[in-house]
N, C-alpha and C positions, 0 to 999 in steps of 0.2 A: 524443382521445388521440393519433391518428396526426399531427394537425397539431402538437400539442405536441412529440412526439418530433422530427419533422422540424425544427422550429424550434430545438430544443435542439442538434441535430446542426449546424445552420448556425452557431450561436452559437459552436461549437468552433473555427471557423476563425480568428476574431481573437484567441481565447484562445491557440491554438497559435502564431500569429504572435507574440504578445506574449511568450510563453515563449521562443520562439526567439531573439527580439531580445535579450532580457534575458540569457540564458545566453551568447549569442555576445558580447555586449559584456563581461560579466565574464571570460570567457576571454580576450578581447583585451586586457584591461586588466592582467592578470596578468603579472608579469615573466617574461623569457625568450622563447625562440622555438623551434619544433619542431626546426629545423636543429641549433641548439646542444645541445638535449636528447638528440636522437638520435646525433649524432656526437661529442659530448663537448666540453668547453671546450679541449681540446688540438688540435681539429681546425683546418684552415686556414680563414681567414675566407672565402676565395673558394668552398671546398667547402660551408661553411654557408650562403652566400648562394645557391648554385647549388640546394642541397636546399630551401631556403625558396621559391625561384622555381618549383621544381618542384611544390611544394605549393600554389602560388599565394598564399603568406603575404606576398610582397613588394608586393601590391597594397593599396590603401587600404581602410579598414574597411568602408565601405558597398558597395564592389564586391564584397568577399569575401562579405558577408552575402547580397546579392541574387543572386549566382552560386550560393551554397549553396541558397537558396530556389528559384531556377529550376531546379537539378537535381532537387530534390523534385517540383516541380510538372510539369515537362515530360519528366523522365526517370524518375520514381518511384524515385529512388535517394537513399539517405542518405549517399552518398559513400564514399571509400575510407579506411581507417584508415591513419594516418601510420606506426604501428609494425608492424602485421601486413602492410600492403600489400594486404589483402584487403577484400572488401566489408564494410561496417559491419554491414549486416543480417545477414550470415552468422555474425559474431561474436555478435551479439545473440541469434540463435536458438540458438546452441549453449550459451549461459548461461541463457536465459530459462526453459526447462523446469524447472530446479532452483529458481529463485526462485518460479515458479508453484506448484510442488509444496509448497514450504515455506509460501507464503502460504495455500494451501487447507487443509493440515494444521493450521497455527496457528489459522486462523479457525474451523475445525471443533472443535477441542479447546477453545479459549477461549469459543466460543459454547455448547457443550454444559456446560462446567464453570460459566461465569458466569451464563449464563441460568437454569439450573436451581437452583443454589444461591441466586441472587437471588430466585427465585419462592419457594423454600422459607424463605428468611429473612423475607420479607415477610409470609408467611401465618402464619409462627410468630414474629411480632414480639415483641421482649422476652424470648424464651425463651433457654435456655443455648446452643442451637445458633445462634440468631440472633447472639448476641454472639460466638460462636467464629467464625462466617463473616465478621462484620464485622472483627474483629481480625486474622484470616488475610489478608483482602483488603488492609487497610491495610499489613500487613507486606509482601506481595508487590508492592504498588503502590510501596512505598518503596525496594525493593531495586534497585540499579542492574543493568541488563541484562548488562553486561560481567562483573560480579562473579558473578552468578547463573550465567551460562554457564561461567565458569571453574570454579566449585565443582562444577557437574554434570560437567565434563570431568574434574576431578581424581577425583571419587568413582566414576563409572560406567565411565570409560574407563581412567584410569591405575591406579587403586587396585584396583577390582574386575575390571576387563578384560571387562565385559559387552558394551560397546558401542564401535564405532570412534570415534576422536577427530578425524578430518578426512576429507574427500572427500565425495562425493555419488553413488557408484556403486550403492547399494542402499537399500532402505527402512530399513534399520537406521541408515544415516548421517544420516537425517532425524529421528530420535527425540529426540536431545539438543537440536538446534537448535529443533525444534518446541516442546519443553518451555521452553526459554529464552524464546521469543517469546510463547507462548500463555499460560504461567502469570502473567506480568506484566500481559497484557492482559485475562486473565479477571478479575483482581481489579477492574479498572475497570468491566467488564461487570456484575459481581456488584452492585457499589454502585449503578450506573445502574439495573439491573433492579429492584433492591429499592426505590430511591426512586420509580420509575415505578409500580411495583405498589401501593406504599402510597399514593400520590396516587390511583390509579385506583379502589382498592377502598373508598375513602371517598366515591365520587360517589353521586348519588341513585339512578342506575338500578341500582347494585349493591345498595343497600338494598331497592329495589323487588323485584329478583329474589329476595333472601333472603326478603322478606314473602311472595312468591307461593309459597314452599316449594321453590325450586330447590336442588338439592344443592350443597355446597361445591365439589366437583369441577368441576360444570358452570359455576359463577360464575366459577371461577379460570380455567379453560382456554378457555372460549367467550366470556365477557363481559370479564373484567379483562385477560387477557393480551393479547387482540387489540388493545385500545386502548393498552396499555402498550408494545407492541412498537415504535411509531413512533420514539421517540428511540434504542432499541436498534438498530434497522435502520439508522438514520443512522451510529451509531458503528461498527457492523460494516462498513458500506459504506466509510466513510473509512478505517478500520483496515485493510481488505483492499486498498484502492487504494494506501495507504502501503507496505503489505508488498510489493506488486508493484515499488515502487521499490528493493527489496532490503533485507531485514533486515540492515543492514550489520554490526551488532554480531555477530549470530549467524554470518553468513557469514565475518567475520573470525576470530572465536574458533575456529570449527570448520573454517576453511580450505575453505569450500565455494566452488565456481566459479559464482557467481551474478552478477545484475545489479548488486548493490551493490558487490562487489568489482571488477567491470568498470569501473564509473563512476569509482570512487576511484582506481583504477590509471591510467586514462586521464587524469584531471585531473592527477595528478602528473606524467605524461608529456606533458602538453599535447597529447594526441591529440584535437584539436578536432573533427574529424568523428565520432569515436566518442562523445565526450561529447554532442555535439549530437543525433546519431542516437538514442542510448539515452534521453536526456531526452525527445525528441519521441515516441518510441515509448511511453514510460511515460505520458507526459501524455495521449496518445490513449487508452490503457487506462484511466487514472484517470477520464478525462472520461466514458467509457462505463460505468464502474462506478458513478459518481454518477448517471447517467442511469437506469441499471437500479434503483438505490434509490429514485428519484423514482416510477418506474413500479410498483414494488412497493408504494409507499404506497397506490396506488389499489385494490390487492387486499386490502390489510390493513384499510383505511378506506374503506367505500363513499361516505362524504361527499366524499372527495377525487376519487374516480372521477366522481361527479356534478358536481363543480365543473369538471374537464376537459371533460366532455361538454357542459355547459351553456355554457361558455366558447368551445368550438369552434363551437356553433350560433349563438351570439350574433355571433361574428366572421364566421360564414359568410354 
């Protein structure tokens, strides 16, 4: 298992280099330059050229790219923002806690609702509650996130006045964004859990456990659920990693200072160091989340753990 983890971490290096090159290329191909965007179109050409030279934007593409990578490798620096003129990492760390909190709350709520209702729906297949759960899941899966967020905003913030409509200074500010993100993702988890559970409870070992007189509760929670969790854990890991990129819709609707709004603002302003730094920061986090999901597989399914151990011994 240790060799597998080390190998996966080493695989991250070419992946991150590829992400950096792709994002840097796209940003360089977009029209405009930082000097014109910051100073405005009415600024003197010589002032715009001087500012671009200060940022190093007057150099060829490959030189700028390798200079940026060199700063990361040798100086452990993500650069300086063109707009704030401060370290990119400082701006990221001021926004990331809000996005992390939103991602954790959204994952917790969506997993509790989606997995529990998915199990209930599978165990009570073709019952009234099963049909209700499936219909509700399809409705929430079909609702656009921005529309759902606006409806929550209009009802609970503007009409009833129960919850704040913007900001992220207290736990109350996270309730509406969390519901916006989690309820739509819970619908997908419900359907996935239901399908995985239905497939699992039809397996031969479940019938054997029933024939031996095992209780329904033991069969569901100890035998069926453990094997049905693999695709669910994959979805949760990918969803959590994507949420770390910033639930842009929720952050925009509720004016939350998070990573999503930070990146979109930096793209509009062509703040290349900010976009690059935030993208690489999130790419590293996403890679570690996916690695954690793979490691969790071994604890959920002993067969996968045995495969890792046997593979490590055979290569040793």
